[in-house]
N, CA, C and O atoms as CSV, one atom per row, in Angstrom:
chain,resi,resn,atom,element,x,y,z
A,1,MET,N,N,0.838,-1.181,0.000
A,1,MET,CA,C,0.000,0.000,0.000
A,1,MET,C,C,0.883,1.244,0.000
A,1,MET,O,O,1.922,1.285,0.659
A,2,ILE,N,N,0.461,2.233,-0.733
A,2,ILE,CA,C,1.200,3.494,-0.795
A,2,ILE,C,C,0.694,4.411,0.299
A,2,ILE,O,O,-0.513,4.551,0.492
A,3,ASN,N,N,1.611,5.032,1.013
A,3,ASN,CA,C,1.245,5.967,2.067
A,3,ASN,C,C,1.546,7.388,1.599
A,3,ASN,O,O,2.702,7.731,1.351
A,4,ILE,N,N,0.520,8.203,1.479
A,4,ILE,CA,C,0.676,9.584,1.038
A,4,ILE,C,C,0.295,10.504,2.189
A,4,ILE,O,O,-0.732,10.309,2.839
A,5,THR,N,N,1.123,11.501,2.432
A,5,THR,CA,C,0.776,12.518,3.417
A,5,THR,C,C,0.666,13.862,2.708
A,5,THR,O,O,1.431,14.164,1.793
A,6,ILE,N,N,-0.285,14.647,3.141
A,6,ILE,CA,C,-0.493,15.963,2.537
A,6,ILE,C,C,0.672,16.859,2.931
A,6,ILE,O,O,0.984,16.977,4.116
A,7,PRO,N,N,1.326,17.498,1.949
A,7,PRO,CA,C,2.464,18.352,2.268
A,7,PRO,C,C,2.044,19.607,3.039
A,7,PRO,O,O,0.920,20.091,2.906
A,8,GLN,N,N,2.966,20.113,3.839
A,8,GLN,CA,C,2.724,21.362,4.555
A,8,GLN,C,C,2.836,22.529,3.575
A,8,GLN,O,O,3.729,22.532,2.728
A,9,PRO,N,N,1.949,23.517,3.675
A,9,PRO,CA,C,2.023,24.664,2.761
A,9,PRO,C,C,3.328,25.431,2.903
A,9,PRO,O,O,3.821,25.645,4.011
A,10,SER,N,N,3.882,25.840,1.767
A,10,SER,CA,C,5.077,26.678,1.744
A,10,SER,C,C,4.701,28.134,1.982
A,10,SER,O,O,5.454,28.884,2.603
A,11,VAL,N,N,3.531,28.531,1.483
A,11,VAL,CA,C,3.030,29.900,1.608
A,11,VAL,C,C,1.531,29.834,1.858
A,11,VAL,O,O,0.822,29.061,1.214
A,12,THR,N,N,1.048,30.648,2.794
A,12,THR,CA,C,-0.388,30.800,3.020
A,12,THR,C,C,-0.682,32.284,3.111
A,12,THR,O,O,-0.053,33.007,3.884
A,13,ILE,N,N,-1.650,32.734,2.310
A,13,ILE,CA,C,-2.038,34.148,2.362
A,13,ILE,C,C,-3.529,34.227,2.669
A,13,ILE,O,O,-4.299,33.334,2.318
A,14,THR,N,N,-3.919,35.315,3.331
A,14,THR,CA,C,-5.298,35.504,3.766
A,14,THR,C,C,-5.844,36.801,3.201
A,14,THR,O,O,-5.141,37.809,3.136
A,15,LYS,N,N,-7.095,36.765,2.797
A,15,LYS,CA,C,-7.762,37.956,2.252
A,15,LYS,C,C,-7.925,39.000,3.346
A,15,LYS,O,O,-8.274,38.672,4.480
A,16,GLN,N,N,-7.673,40.245,3.005
A,16,GLN,CA,C,-7.804,41.366,3.931
A,16,GLN,C,C,-9.071,42.146,3.603
A,16,GLN,O,O,-9.423,42.300,2.433
A,17,ASN,N,N,-9.747,42.630,4.617
A,17,ASN,CA,C,-10.897,43.504,4.402
A,17,ASN,C,C,-10.394,44.940,4.287
A,17,ASN,O,O,-9.681,45.425,5.165
A,18,ASN,N,N,-10.761,45.604,3.220
A,18,ASN,CA,C,-10.345,46.984,2.969
A,18,ASN,C,C,-8.843,47.177,3.132
A,18,ASN,O,O,-8.412,47.961,3.977
A,19,PRO,N,N,-8.039,46.472,2.337
A,19,PRO,CA,C,-6.577,46.582,2.484
A,19,PRO,C,C,-6.087,47.994,2.143
A,19,PRO,O,O,-6.573,48.630,1.208
A,20,GLU,N,N,-5.106,48.468,2.934
A,20,GLU,CA,C,-4.525,49.788,2.699
A,20,GLU,C,C,-3.500,49.741,1.578
A,20,GLU,O,O,-3.370,50.690,0.805
A,21,LEU,N,N,-2.783,48.648,1.493
A,21,LEU,CA,C,-1.753,48.502,0.476
A,21,LEU,C,C,-2.370,47.975,-0.812
A,21,LEU,O,O,-3.535,47.579,-0.845
A,22,SER,N,N,-1.569,47.979,-1.867
A,22,SER,CA,C,-2.016,47.427,-3.135
A,22,SER,C,C,-2.378,45.961,-2.939
A,22,SER,O,O,-1.683,45.227,-2.237
A,23,ASP,N,N,-3.469,45.547,-3.564
A,23,ASP,CA,C,-3.885,44.164,-3.376
A,23,ASP,C,C,-4.316,43.549,-4.699
A,23,ASP,O,O,-4.645,44.253,-5.654
A,24,ILE,N,N,-4.306,42.244,-4.734
A,24,ILE,CA,C,-4.815,41.483,-5.870
A,24,ILE,C,C,-5.944,40.634,-5.322
A,24,ILE,O,O,-5.714,39.673,-4.587
A,25,TYR,N,N,-7.170,40.997,-5.688
A,25,TYR,CA,C,-8.364,40.279,-5.260
A,25,TYR,C,C,-8.517,40.235,-3.743
A,25,TYR,O,O,-9.081,39.284,-3.200
A,26,GLY,N,N,-8.015,41.261,-3.059
A,26,GLY,CA,C,-8.110,41.332,-1.606
A,26,GLY,C,C,-6.938,40.704,-0.878
A,26,GLY,O,O,-6.882,40.752,0.351
A,27,PHE,N,N,-6.003,40.117,-1.606
A,27,PHE,CA,C,-4.828,39.475,-1.005
A,27,PHE,C,C,-3.627,40.416,-1.138
A,27,PHE,O,O,-3.071,40.566,-2.226
A,28,THR,N,N,-3.232,41.044,-0.040
A,28,THR,CA,C,-2.100,41.977,-0.091
A,28,THR,C,C,-0.765,41.244,-0.174
A,28,THR,O,O,0.232,41.832,-0.592
A,29,ASP,N,N,-0.728,39.980,0.214
A,29,ASP,CA,C,0.518,39.208,0.202
A,29,ASP,C,C,0.628,38.300,-1.023
A,29,ASP,O,O,1.374,37.321,-0.999
A,30,PHE,N,N,-0.095,38.608,-2.077
A,30,PHE,CA,C,-0.084,37.775,-3.279
A,30,PHE,C,C,1.323,37.606,-3.839
A,30,PHE,O,O,1.642,36.584,-4.446
A,31,HIS,N,N,2.171,38.631,-3.626
A,31,HIS,CA,C,3.549,38.580,-4.128
A,31,HIS,C,C,4.381,37.473,-3.467
A,31,HIS,O,O,5.445,37.126,-3.978
A,32,LEU,N,N,3.923,36.921,-2.355
A,32,LEU,CA,C,4.656,35.849,-1.679
A,32,LEU,C,C,4.546,34.511,-2.424
A,32,LEU,O,O,5.358,33.610,-2.216
A,33,ILE,N,N,3.547,34.393,-3.284
A,33,ILE,CA,C,3.389,33.169,-4.075
A,33,ILE,C,C,4.420,33.202,-5.192
A,33,ILE,O,O,4.451,34.156,-5.969
A,34,PRO,N,N,5.264,32.182,-5.288
A,34,PRO,CA,C,6.317,32.179,-6.307
A,34,PRO,C,C,5.742,32.197,-7.717
A,34,PRO,O,O,4.746,31.534,-8.005
A,35,ARG,N,N,6.381,32.961,-8.585
A,35,ARG,CA,C,5.894,33.029,-9.964
A,35,ARG,C,C,6.566,32.002,-10.863
A,35,ARG,O,O,6.030,31.681,-11.923
A,36,ASP,N,N,7.720,31.479,-10.475
A,36,ASP,CA,C,8.467,30.572,-11.342
A,36,ASP,C,C,8.601,29.161,-10.767
A,36,ASP,O,O,9.456,28.389,-11.201
A,37,LYS,N,N,7.764,28.831,-9.803
A,37,LYS,CA,C,7.804,27.502,-9.182
A,37,LYS,C,C,6.504,26.766,-9.454
A,37,LYS,O,O,5.450,27.378,-9.625
A,38,GLY,N,N,6.596,25.452,-9.492
A,38,GLY,CA,C,5.417,24.617,-9.672
A,38,GLY,C,C,4.926,24.088,-8.341
A,38,GLY,O,O,5.670,24.047,-7.361
A,39,GLY,N,N,3.675,23.687,-8.314
A,39,GLY,CA,C,3.137,23.128,-7.084
A,39,GLY,C,C,1.638,22.976,-7.130
A,39,GLY,O,O,1.021,22.977,-8.195
A,40,ILE,N,N,1.067,22.845,-5.947
A,40,ILE,CA,C,-0.383,22.750,-5.817
A,40,ILE,C,C,-0.866,23.923,-4.972
A,40,ILE,O,O,-0.127,24.459,-4.147
A,41,PHE,N,N,-2.118,24.310,-5.193
A,41,PHE,CA,C,-2.695,25.400,-4.407
A,41,PHE,C,C,-4.078,24.969,-3.935
A,41,PHE,O,O,-4.758,24.168,-4.576
A,42,MET,N,N,-4.472,25.527,-2.792
A,42,MET,CA,C,-5.751,25.199,-2.185
A,42,MET,C,C,-6.454,26.488,-1.791
A,42,MET,O,O,-5.859,27.361,-1.160
A,43,PHE,N,N,-7.726,26.602,-2.166
A,43,PHE,CA,C,-8.551,27.740,-1.802
A,43,PHE,C,C,-9.459,27.326,-0.652
A,43,PHE,O,O,-10.098,26.275,-0.701
A,44,TYR,N,N,-9.511,28.164,0.388
A,44,TYR,CA,C,-10.354,27.913,1.555
A,44,TYR,C,C,-11.315,29.083,1.764
A,44,TYR,O,O,-11.037,30.205,1.343
A,45,ASN,N,N,-12.450,28.811,2.419
A,45,ASN,CA,C,-13.359,29.893,2.775
A,45,ASN,C,C,-13.113,30.322,4.224
A,45,ASN,O,O,-12.177,29.842,4.864
A,46,ASN,N,N,-13.954,31.227,4.740
A,46,ASN,CA,C,-13.796,31.726,6.116
A,46,ASN,C,C,-13.992,30.648,7.166
A,46,ASN,O,O,-13.507,30.780,8.290
A,47,ASN,N,N,-14.699,29.580,6.811
A,47,ASN,CA,C,-14.951,28.489,7.756
A,47,ASN,C,C,-13.882,27.400,7.686
A,47,ASN,O,O,-14.053,26.316,8.244
A,48,LYS,N,N,-12.778,27.695,6.997
A,48,LYS,CA,C,-11.664,26.762,6.822
A,48,LYS,C,C,-12.074,25.515,6.025
A,48,LYS,O,O,-11.453,24.458,6.141
A,49,GLU,N,N,-13.116,25.658,5.226
A,49,GLU,CA,C,-13.588,24.575,4.365
A,49,GLU,C,C,-12.818,24.638,3.047
A,49,GLU,O,O,-12.685,25.708,2.453
A,50,LEU,N,N,-12.314,23.499,2.593
A,50,LEU,CA,C,-11.571,23.443,1.340
A,50,LEU,C,C,-12.533,23.596,0.173
A,50,LEU,O,O,-13.466,22.810,0.010
A,51,LEU,N,N,-12.288,24.629,-0.643
A,51,LEU,CA,C,-13.158,24.901,-1.779
A,51,LEU,C,C,-12.646,24.274,-3.063
A,51,LEU,O,O,-13.419,23.696,-3.827
A,52,PHE,N,N,-11.337,24.385,-3.307
A,52,PHE,CA,C,-10.792,23.971,-4.597
A,52,PHE,C,C,-9.312,23.660,-4.456
A,52,PHE,O,O,-8.599,24.320,-3.699
A,53,VAL,N,N,-8.852,22.652,-5.189
A,53,VAL,CA,C,-7.437,22.281,-5.246
A,53,VAL,C,C,-7.025,22.294,-6.711
A,53,VAL,O,O,-7.750,21.798,-7.573
A,54,GLY,N,N,-5.856,22.864,-6.987
A,54,GLY,CA,C,-5.349,22.885,-8.346
A,54,GLY,C,C,-3.844,22.703,-8.353
A,54,GLY,O,O,-3.191,22.738,-7.310
A,55,LYS,N,N,-3.304,22.509,-9.547
A,55,LYS,CA,C,-1.854,22.357,-9.692
A,55,LYS,C,C,-1.397,23.266,-10.813
A,55,LYS,O,O,-2.189,23.664,-11.668
A,56,ALA,N,N,-0.102,23.596,-10.804
A,56,ALA,CA,C,0.409,24.503,-11.830
A,56,ALA,C,C,1.915,24.384,-11.962
A,56,ALA,O,O,2.618,24.069,-11.002
A,57,ARG,N,N,2.399,24.645,-13.180
A,57,ARG,CA,C,3.850,24.744,-13.395
A,57,ARG,C,C,4.353,26.087,-12.897
A,57,ARG,O,O,5.483,26.194,-12.420
A,58,LYS,N,N,3.516,27.114,-13.007
A,58,LYS,CA,C,3.841,28.463,-12.519
A,58,LYS,C,C,2.670,28.914,-11.661
A,58,LYS,O,O,1.617,29.303,-12.167
A,59,LEU,N,N,2.876,28.852,-10.352
A,59,LEU,CA,C,1.785,29.002,-9.393
A,59,LEU,C,C,1.061,30.350,-9.460
A,59,LEU,O,O,-0.160,30.386,-9.612
A,60,ARG,N,N,1.800,31.451,-9.349
A,60,ARG,CA,C,1.146,32.755,-9.260
A,60,ARG,C,C,0.278,33.026,-10.488
A,60,ARG,O,O,-0.852,33.500,-10.368
A,61,GLN,N,N,0.808,32.724,-11.649
A,61,GLN,CA,C,0.104,32.930,-12.908
A,61,GLN,C,C,-1.195,32.115,-12.956
A,61,GLN,O,O,-2.231,32.620,-13.389
A,62,ARG,N,N,-1.136,30.880,-12.520
A,62,ARG,CA,C,-2.309,30.003,-12.569
A,62,ARG,C,C,-3.378,30.434,-11.565
A,62,ARG,O,O,-4.570,30.412,-11.872
A,63,ILE,N,N,-2.947,30.825,-10.372
A,63,ILE,CA,C,-3.907,31.260,-9.353
A,63,ILE,C,C,-4.622,32.529,-9.821
A,63,ILE,O,O,-5.830,32.665,-9.631
A,64,LYS,N,N,-3.885,33.449,-10.427
A,64,LYS,CA,C,-4.501,34.671,-10.967
A,64,LYS,C,C,-5.586,34.330,-11.983
A,64,LYS,O,O,-6.642,34.963,-12.007
A,65,LYS,N,N,-5.324,33.326,-12.823
A,65,LYS,CA,C,-6.298,32.933,-13.849
A,65,LYS,C,C,-7.635,32.500,-13.232
A,65,LYS,O,O,-8.695,32.738,-13.811
A,66,HIS,N,N,-7.580,31.874,-12.073
A,66,HIS,CA,C,-8.817,31.453,-11.419
A,66,HIS,C,C,-9.674,32.651,-11.007
A,66,HIS,O,O,-10.892,32.524,-10.886
A,67,PHE,N,N,-9.055,33.802,-10.791
A,67,PHE,CA,C,-9.799,34.995,-10.416
A,67,PHE,C,C,-10.189,35.843,-11.624
A,67,PHE,O,O,-10.977,36.780,-11.493
A,68,GLU,N,N,-9.642,35.521,-12.806
A,68,GLU,CA,C,-9.860,36.369,-13.974
A,68,GLU,C,C,-10.671,35.722,-15.083
A,68,GLU,O,O,-11.503,36.397,-15.690
A,69,ASP,N,N,-10.465,34.446,-15.373
A,69,ASP,CA,C,-11.099,33.883,-16.569
A,69,ASP,C,C,-12.527,33.400,-16.310
A,69,ASP,O,O,-12.977,33.314,-15.167
A,70,ASN,N,N,-13.213,33.093,-17.390
A,70,ASN,CA,C,-14.610,32.685,-17.301
A,70,ASN,C,C,-14.813,31.179,-17.386
A,70,ASN,O,O,-15.951,30.711,-17.368
A,71,VAL,N,N,-13.735,30.417,-17.478
A,71,VAL,CA,C,-13.861,28.969,-17.566
A,71,VAL,C,C,-13.458,28.257,-16.281
A,71,VAL,O,O,-13.598,27.039,-16.176
A,72,SER,N,N,-12.968,28.993,-15.322
A,72,SER,CA,C,-12.568,28.398,-14.050
A,72,SER,C,C,-13.785,27.837,-13.318
A,72,SER,O,O,-14.841,28.470,-13.303
A,73,PRO,N,N,-13.650,26.648,-12.706
A,73,PRO,CA,C,-14.749,26.115,-11.899
A,73,PRO,C,C,-15.058,27.025,-10.701
A,73,PRO,O,O,-16.101,26.887,-10.063
A,74,MET,N,N,-14.159,27.937,-10.407
A,74,MET,CA,C,-14.329,28.855,-9.279
A,74,MET,C,C,-15.013,30.162,-9.670
A,74,MET,O,O,-15.217,31.020,-8.811
A,75,LYS,N,N,-15.370,30.337,-10.933
A,75,LYS,CA,C,-15.854,31.641,-11.392
A,75,LYS,C,C,-17.072,32.146,-10.618
A,75,LYS,O,O,-17.208,33.354,-10.426
A,76,MET,N,N,-17.938,31.279,-10.180
A,76,MET,CA,C,-19.126,31.692,-9.436
A,76,MET,C,C,-18.861,31.778,-7.926
A,76,MET,O,O,-19.732,32.205,-7.168
A,77,HIS,N,N,-17.674,31.379,-7.493
A,77,HIS,CA,C,-17.399,31.263,-6.059
A,77,HIS,C,C,-16.157,32.048,-5.631
A,77,HIS,O,O,-15.647,31.840,-4.530
A,78,ARG,N,N,-15.672,32.934,-6.476
A,78,ARG,CA,C,-14.434,33.673,-6.179
A,78,ARG,C,C,-14.521,34.465,-4.883
A,78,ARG,O,O,-13.537,34.571,-4.151
A,79,ASP,N,N,-15.683,35.015,-4.600
A,79,ASP,CA,C,-15.838,35.833,-3.397
A,79,ASP,C,C,-15.746,35.012,-2.113
A,79,ASP,O,O,-15.505,35.561,-1.037
A,80,GLU,N,N,-15.935,33.709,-2.226
A,80,GLU,CA,C,-15.841,32.836,-1.051
A,80,GLU,C,C,-14.399,32.618,-0.590
A,80,GLU,O,O,-14.159,32.317,0.579
A,81,VAL,N,N,-13.445,32.767,-1.502
A,81,VAL,CA,C,-12.047,32.457,-1.179
A,81,VAL,C,C,-11.512,33.465,-0.166
A,81,VAL,O,O,-11.463,34.665,-0.433
A,82,ALA,N,N,-11.112,32.957,1.004
A,82,ALA,CA,C,-10.580,33.804,2.068
A,82,ALA,C,C,-9.121,33.492,2.363
A,82,ALA,O,O,-8.415,34.300,2.965
A,83,LYS,N,N,-8.673,32.315,1.935
A,83,LYS,CA,C,-7.289,31.911,2.209
A,83,LYS,C,C,-6.791,31.057,1.056
A,83,LYS,O,O,-7.524,30.230,0.514
A,84,ILE,N,N,-5.530,31.271,0.690
A,84,ILE,CA,C,-4.883,30.463,-0.343
A,84,ILE,C,C,-3.636,29.848,0.266
A,84,ILE,O,O,-2.787,30.557,0.805
A,85,SER,N,N,-3.526,28.531,0.181
A,85,SER,CA,C,-2.316,27.830,0.630
A,85,SER,C,C,-1.638,27.241,-0.595
A,85,SER,O,O,-2.293,26.725,-1.501
A,86,VAL,N,N,-0.305,27.329,-0.604
A,86,VAL,CA,C,0.488,26.873,-1.740
A,86,VAL,C,C,1.570,25.929,-1.239
A,86,VAL,O,O,2.248,26.217,-0.252
A,87,CYS,N,N,1.729,24.803,-1.920
A,87,CYS,CA,C,2.811,23.854,-1.630
A,87,CYS,C,C,3.696,23.773,-2.868
A,87,CYS,O,O,3.211,23.468,-3.957
A,88,ILE,N,N,4.980,24.041,-2.710
A,88,ILE,CA,C,5.927,23.959,-3.822
A,88,ILE,C,C,6.234,22.489,-4.071
A,88,ILE,O,O,6.748,21.796,-3.193
A,89,ILE,N,N,5.920,22.022,-5.265
A,89,ILE,CA,C,6.190,20.636,-5.674
A,89,ILE,C,C,6.620,20.707,-7.131
A,89,ILE,O,O,5.793,20.924,-8.016
A,90,GLU,N,N,7.891,20.527,-7.379
A,90,GLU,CA,C,8.429,20.705,-8.728
A,90,GLU,C,C,8.133,19.545,-9.678
A,90,GLU,O,O,7.951,19.769,-10.874
A,91,ASP,N,N,8.082,18.335,-9.180
A,91,ASP,CA,C,7.869,17.168,-10.043
A,91,ASP,C,C,6.410,17.098,-10.504
A,91,ASP,O,O,5.512,17.009,-9.667
A,92,PRO,N,N,6.155,17.138,-11.821
A,92,PRO,CA,C,4.771,17.127,-12.328
A,92,PRO,C,C,3.985,15.887,-11.926
A,92,PRO,O,O,2.781,15.980,-11.686
A,93,VAL,N,N,4.626,14.744,-11.849
A,93,VAL,CA,C,3.927,13.520,-11.450
A,93,VAL,C,C,3.493,13.621,-9.988
A,93,VAL,O,O,2.383,13.218,-9.639
A,94,HIS,N,N,4.357,14.154,-9.144
A,94,HIS,CA,C,4.011,14.324,-7.727
A,94,HIS,C,C,2.872,15.323,-7.567
A,94,HIS,O,O,1.997,15.131,-6.723
A,95,ARG,N,N,2.872,16.400,-8.376
A,95,ARG,CA,C,1.779,17.380,-8.325
A,95,ARG,C,C,0.442,16.705,-8.636
A,95,ARG,O,O,-0.561,16.941,-7.962
A,96,GLU,N,N,0.450,15.872,-9.659
A,96,GLU,CA,C,-0.772,15.171,-10.070
A,96,GLU,C,C,-1.281,14.265,-8.947
A,96,GLU,O,O,-2.476,14.245,-8.652
A,97,ILE,N,N,-0.380,13.527,-8.333
A,97,ILE,CA,C,-0.752,12.609,-7.250
A,97,ILE,C,C,-1.301,13.375,-6.057
A,97,ILE,O,O,-2.355,13.030,-5.523
A,98,TYR,N,N,-0.580,14.425,-5.634
A,98,TYR,CA,C,-1.027,15.209,-4.483
A,98,TYR,C,C,-2.374,15.877,-4.749
A,98,TYR,O,O,-3.243,15.891,-3.877
A,99,GLU,N,N,-2.551,16.427,-5.940
A,99,GLU,CA,C,-3.809,17.100,-6.252
A,99,GLU,C,C,-4.978,16.123,-6.125
A,99,GLU,O,O,-5.963,16.419,-5.448
A,100,THR,N,N,-4.873,14.966,-6.769
A,100,THR,CA,C,-5.945,13.975,-6.731
A,100,THR,C,C,-6.187,13.480,-5.306
A,100,THR,O,O,-7.332,13.316,-4.884
A,101,TYR,N,N,-5.112,13.247,-4.577
A,101,TYR,CA,C,-5.242,12.755,-3.202
A,101,TYR,C,C,-5.939,13.784,-2.309
A,101,TYR,O,O,-6.841,13.433,-1.549
A,102,ILE,N,N,-5.529,15.041,-2.395
A,102,ILE,CA,C,-6.110,16.089,-1.542
A,102,ILE,C,C,-7.581,16.317,-1.896
A,102,ILE,O,O,-8.415,16.468,-1.004
A,103,ILE,N,N,-7.899,16.342,-3.181
A,103,ILE,CA,C,-9.298,16.522,-3.604
A,103,ILE,C,C,-10.184,15.476,-2.946
A,103,ILE,O,O,-11.262,15.799,-2.448
A,104,ASN,N,N,-9.744,14.244,-2.941
A,104,ASN,CA,C,-10.563,13.152,-2.424
A,104,ASN,C,C,-10.470,12.964,-0.918
A,104,ASN,O,O,-11.455,12.593,-0.278
A,105,GLU,N,N,-9.318,13.211,-0.354
A,105,GLU,CA,C,-9.144,13.039,1.089
A,105,GLU,C,C,-9.860,14.150,1.863
A,105,GLU,O,O,-10.524,13.884,2.865
A,106,LEU,N,N,-9.721,15.390,1.397
A,106,LEU,CA,C,-10.311,16.531,2.101
A,106,LEU,C,C,-11.647,16.963,1.491
A,106,LEU,O,O,-12.270,17.909,1.972
A,107,LYS,N,N,-12.084,16.279,0.443
A,107,LYS,CA,C,-13.379,16.508,-0.208
A,107,LYS,C,C,-13.574,17.972,-0.621
A,107,LYS,O,O,-14.460,18.669,-0.125
A,108,ALA,N,N,-12.722,18.405,-1.536
A,108,ALA,CA,C,-12.791,19.769,-2.047
A,108,ALA,C,C,-14.164,20.028,-2.666
A,108,ALA,O,O,-14.645,19.241,-3.482
A,109,LYS,N,N,-14.781,21.123,-2.275
A,109,LYS,CA,C,-16.174,21.412,-2.608
A,109,LYS,C,C,-16.438,21.650,-4.096
A,109,LYS,O,O,-17.454,21.189,-4.615
A,110,TYR,N,N,-15.542,22.361,-4.794
A,110,TYR,CA,C,-15.814,22.751,-6.173
A,110,TYR,C,C,-14.956,22.044,-7.221
A,110,TYR,O,O,-15.006,22.414,-8.394
A,111,ASN,N,N,-14.191,21.063,-6.840
A,111,ASN,CA,C,-13.475,20.267,-7.837
A,111,ASN,C,C,-14.463,19.297,-8.464
A,111,ASN,O,O,-15.174,18.578,-7.761
A,112,ILE,N,N,-14.502,19.281,-9.790
A,112,ILE,CA,C,-15.440,18.395,-10.468
A,112,ILE,C,C,-14.729,17.235,-11.151
A,112,ILE,O,O,-15.334,16.187,-11.377
A,113,ASP,N,N,-13.467,17.408,-11.480
A,113,ASP,CA,C,-12.671,16.333,-12.050
A,113,ASP,C,C,-11.919,15.619,-10.936
A,113,ASP,O,O,-11.691,16.195,-9.873
A,114,LYS,N,N,-11.540,14.393,-11.167
A,114,LYS,CA,C,-10.717,13.614,-10.240
A,114,LYS,C,C,-11.409,13.322,-8.918
A,114,LYS,O,O,-10.742,13.077,-7.913
A,115,VAL,N,N,-12.725,13.344,-8.907
A,115,VAL,CA,C,-13.471,13.111,-7.676
A,115,VAL,C,C,-13.906,11.660,-7.623
A,115,VAL,O,O,-14.561,11.161,-8.539
A,116,PHE,N,N,-13.536,10.987,-6.540
A,116,PHE,CA,C,-13.912,9.591,-6.350
A,116,PHE,C,C,-14.872,9.399,-5.182
A,116,PHE,O,O,-15.366,8.290,-4.974
A,117,PHE,N,N,-15.149,10.455,-4.414
A,117,PHE,CA,C,-15.907,10.308,-3.176
A,117,PHE,C,C,-17.403,10.538,-3.330
A,117,PHE,O,O,-18.135,10.343,-2.360
A,118,LYS,N,N,-17.893,10.939,-4.489
A,118,LYS,CA,C,-19.323,11.247,-4.640
A,118,LYS,C,C,-20.156,10.009,-4.807
A,118,LYS,O,O,-21.376,10.100,-4.945
């Protein structure tokens, strides 16, 4: 049997109410998310409920797309996102495994692909 443990986040940022500094979608610490690293990201709401899990070769760019494009599964739920956690994982195969495992283990609310728990 394979034993998988969920990696600890490398970066976690929280949405600010009425931020004084420049912000991206309410996240003043968005710059802490690496732009040239690959990994997985997790969106949480105020109740610490996991909303969505994704993976990317370039994390910051991909996370921004979830807040901007019209094809993201999160497009109707962007306002719910209160916290973003990022785990740096460079190996694409490991990213795929972790993403699928986290979606099913923590029952991500808005992931529609790779779901085995429904």
